[in-house]
C-alpha positions, 0 to 999 in steps of 0.5 A: 462054444455052445457046449460050454456056454450051456456046461457054465452057464447054466442059466443061457437058454437053448433057445438063442444059443444060434444066434447067441454064436451069430453075435460073437461072430463079429464078422460072419465066418462062421467061426469064432476066433479068440478074439470074438469070443474074449471080446463076446463073453466081456459083454456077455458077462460084465459088459456095461448097459450100452453094451448089453443094448447093442447085444440084446438087439443083436439077438433079436435082430434075426434076420439081421436087417437093423430091425426088430420086425413084428414077425420076429417079435412074434416068433421070439414071444412064443419061444419063451413064453409058457404056454398056458392051457386055454379055450383061446388060441394062444397065437392070438395073445401073442399078437395083442402082445406083439402090439402092446409092447410095438404101442411101448417101444416103438418110437418113430411109428414105422411098425417096427422096432430099430436099434434107436427105440430099441436103445430108448425104451430100455433106457426109459424102463431096464427090464425091456432089455430081454422084452422078447426074452432072456439072452445073459445070463442072470448074476450067479450064472456069470459068478458059477461061471467065473469060479468055474473057469478060475477054478480050471485056469488053479488046477492048470 
């Protein structure tokens, strides 16, 4: 699955491929069934905003405990931000960004993001959907994937 997504959806980031697999594998049997594949692609490519919010939350919840912790935010941001050569410790800037993000998104003020916190913040500001890194393909990549799949079907 990962190679198919990477080859045909050029916007799919390598960083989250294992997590994409985990979100598609709903029954956690380390196998993506045809049903899971179709349902996953449906959300991945053409999901509603509510489906995309749920999907992105699952991607960012690295340990599947139903929260996005400070540590998970730090890890996700550290791997998704472009590092600039500076004299400052880049980790300090990321820690500051995590604190700013929590102030903006942690509505119940418990120091972590629940699904409810994440959903409310994203509905208030759609740009926060991929706040911790790209996990959905852009429109051009989605169209390229669909075009590729439909052309393959015509050849068959």
